[in-house]
N, C-alpha and C positions, 0 to 999 in steps of 0.2 A: 505491497498500498505505500500510496505517496504520501511525501508531510504534505503540515496545512498550509497556504498560499496563505499571503494578503491575495490586499486590490492591488496594487499597486506591482506588483509579481509579477502579477498577470499581466494587468496593460504591457507593459512591459514585453510578457516574449508576446505576445499579440499587436504588438507598436498599436494602439491606440492611450485614450487616456485612463487614468482610473477610474473617473466621470460616465466612456461609453460603459465601460467595462459595469459601472455599477445599474448606471440605470438598464445596459440588461440583462444581469440577473434578476431581474423585477419589471420588466417584461416591458420598457418601456414603450411606447405608438412613436420613442424618435427616432430610435435606432431600429437597422433593419434584420428580417426575418434570418439574415445570414450570419451579421453578429454577432446575435446573438446565441443561434445554433452552437457557433463556437466557440464564442466563453462561455457557455452552459457548457457546453465539449469539454475542453481544458478545465477547467474549476471543479469541475463532475473530475475526474481525470486525478486534478489534485488533493479530493479532497478538501474543498475549499468551504467553510463553512462561514458565514458573516456573520461579525461580532456582534455580542448580542447588546451590547453598551447602544451599540452604533442604530441597531434597531428602536432600544430603546429609545433614546433619544431623539429620532426623528419624531413619536406619537408621544411627547411631553418634552415638556419645556421646566429650567429652575430657577429661568430667571437672576441668574447668577451668568457675571464675564468672568472668569483666567484673568486676568493680566501679570507678563513675566517683565521685571526689570530689573538690567543688568548689573546694570550699578546705583545702588539708592543714596553714597553719599556722592553722587553726582548731581548738582540742582539742577539743571538742566531736566534731569530726570522724575524729578519729585515735583520740577511744570511741568511734563506730562503727564505725570498723575492725574495731577488736581484738575487738567483739561477732560482726559477720560473722566474721570471722577464727578465732574459738572457736567457733564454733554450723559451717563449713564443715567443721573437722577432725572433727565428729564425723559427719557424712553424711562423711568422707570426700570432700570434693572441692577439688581450684584453687587458692588465690584468685587474680587476677593486678590489678593496680590502676591505674587511668590516675588525670589529677591537668589535671580542665579551666580552674580557676581563673580561674572562673568566665567562661569566653570560649566566643560561641558556636561560632565557629568550628572550636575545639580540640574545643568536644562535639564537633562535626558530623565534625572529621577521625576523631575515636575511633570512633566510634559505625560510620562506613563502612570501618576498620580491622576492629570486632565481625561487623561481618558477612561476614567472607571463611572463617565458622565458624573459628576458633581458641575460641569457647566455647559452650558450654549456657544460658547463661542469664548475665542483665548488670539486677546492683544499679547504681542512680543517683537521684545526688540533682540536679535542672536549676540549669544555671549561672543566674548574674545576668543575661549576658545573651541568655539566650537566651527567661528569664522578661518584657525591656524589653523585643524583639522580635515574642515571642509568638512564632516559628517551632518547628515542631516536628516538624515532618516525617522528620525524621533518628531521630524515634522511634518517626515510623510503619512505618518500612524494619525498626527490627527486628520489629515486629507482623506488617509485610506477612514477613515470611520465616520466623516459626512462631517467634522465637526468647525466648521468657521476660525478661516485665522486670515488676522490682521498681523503684516509686521509696519512697526516703525521704527526710524530713524535709519536703522541700518537694513537699508533696504531694495541695495541694487547685485539683487537674485535670482534663478529665475527658474522663483516658483509657481505655483499656479495660485494664485493667492490674492488679495489688493492690501495695496501697500500705502503707506502715506511720510512722508518722510520730504526733505528737501537738496537743491544741487548739489549737493558739493565744490563737484567742478567748478560749476558756471558760477560757482562763489569765488571760487578765488580764482577765474576767470578775471572776472570784471572787476577786481579788486589789483589784479596785478596793471589791466591797464591799465586804470586810473594810474598812478604808482608812473606806468612810463608816458604815461600821457602829458603830469606834474616835472619830467624831467629824469626821473627815477633813472637809473643805467644800472645798477647790481643790486638785486632785487634776491634775497632768499628766502628757505624757507623750513622749520623746525616745526619737528614731530615727536612725541613718546606715543603715535597710534596709527604708525607704520602700519600693522596687520591686522587693520581693521579697515572696512573695507570704506569706508569715512574718509579714513584719513591719506588711502591711497586715491580715491575721488580728488580730494584736496588736491595731492601733489600734484594729479593729473589736468588740474585748470589749472593751476599756476605755470606747468611750465607748453600745455597750450602758447600761452598769451605773452611766452617773450616769445619775442621778436625773432631773425635769424641770427643776429650780430651778436646776439647776446647767450651769456651762458651762463648753466642751471650751478645755486647754487643750495645745496643740503645736507641739514642734519639732521637726519633721524635713527633713533635709536633709545630700544628701551629703556635702559643698566646708562643710568646716571655719569659713570664716570666716564664714559664713551660719547653719549651726549653731550658733556659737557666740552671735551676734546672738540666735538666737529662744531661746537658752534664760537670755541674758541677758533678756531678751524674758516669760517669763515666773517665774524666778525672784527678778528684779529689779522688774518692773515692775507680775508680776497675780501678787508675796508668795503663790505657792504653799506649800498644806502638806508635798503629797507628790511626789513622783512616778515617776515607775513607766519604765524604762529598757530598749527592746528586743531592743540588743546592745553589746558586751563594749564597744566602744569609743565611746560615749553615756554610758556609762553612768559611766568614766574621767570624760569632758568633762565631766560634772558635777559629779563631786563634786573635780576640779582649781575649776571656779569658783568652787562651794563655798568654800572652801578661801582660794581667792585675797578673796574678796569679804567671808569675815568669815558665811558661813551657818553655823550650827552640825549639825552633823546627829548624832543624831537629834532636839534641842534643837527647831532650827527650820524644817525641812526632814524630810523618810520620806525615802529609797531601797531600791527596791528594780531588782536587775538580774535582765537572764534572761540569763546569763552561767558562768560556768565554778566548781565548786567551788574549784578553785584560787586563785582568784582572789581569792575572797569574806576570808578567814581575814587576808591581807598587808597591808588597810587598816585605816587609822584613822580612826575604826569597822567594822571587821569589818560589809560588802553583805550584805544580805538577798536570798535568790536565792531562782529558782523555777530548780527542779530536772527536768531533761527527762528524765534516763535512756536516753542516747546508747546505750550498751550495750545497753540493752534493744531499744530502736530497731534497731543492726547482728542482733544472734539473730532479732527480728521478721523481717529483711527477708528473712534469711536461708532457715529454715525456714518459711518463704512460697512460697521458690524450691525451692526442696529437692521441698515439693509437688509443684508443677508438674512438676519434671524424672522424678520415679517415679509421674506419671498419678493423687496422689491430691484430686488438687483436683477441684471439678466445671469443667467440659465451661462455655462461653458465659457466665459470673458469677464475675467476680471479687474480692477479698477487702480491706478500707479495717482496717487494724487500729490504732486510739487507745492510746499507752502512757497509762497515768497522769502528771501531775506534780502537786508538789507545792512549797507555799512556803514557807521555811526558812526563817524568822525568828532574825535572829541584831541585832545592835548599829542597825542604820543605822535599824529600824524600832519603838523600844522606846517605850516612850505613859513619864511619867513615872509616871502611877500602876505602872509595869512594874518602878519603880528596887528 
């Protein structure tokens, strides 16, 4: 006898979508009789049995949404959660929050728990370790069980789910272009999130904006000592005139390094951070930053999930909603002519 098989595995063998397999097994009129027969024949051969939880979820609702947050210490995600909560209340839904702490194993554990029928849908920002491993089978398990999933913030993955986030590449591309138009010739990037898809996209946007005559100056590392060496290289050896920082830690490292080496901001060095507005005004000079609108991301994710749950979203078609970012110019990007 063959081992049991999942909807996802059946869909791969048949070269059709998970949704098509599910509908064929349920004799949906949307699926041709020939496909229905192929699916059922292979399902019987592999002893496929529908997950009882998934069947139950189709017939009843808990009124609860599961939200998986990768890093609760990051103010950005706290604000996203605030937006999710606000929209969930409007929809009459309750929210249960889980924290993956950027751990693949913890994320797998949480999702395994959620497939037991506790929630009607899941809002997920993929953990850093999961992204490094590129291991997403546990996320597809939710899809197998017909549990609606919406990715938020970390969205640049080819999955058949709805997504809400910002265009990280375009954000840095615009800032780099603005600096070039101001006459800045040497622009660098500093990042401690090079393994995250967001970090990769921000660097890509910067690279695309550089003129052919301009050299890349990239300082990227998750290890502080290596990052400091690379910051020294671009600030001291290369003498860049502006730095784009991909995250809060890299922004703080640049500010500290500039202070310790008598590099004046903004006179000698312009700085733009991808960080939360609460931090920006506490430093002197205040830091120019990219506003990501995290509450809008949270509300948008919850709105898309609500549509799925109410049957208002188009079947077999996913939605990707991009929230616009904005450069907020403060003291760290002031030019002489603006004094």
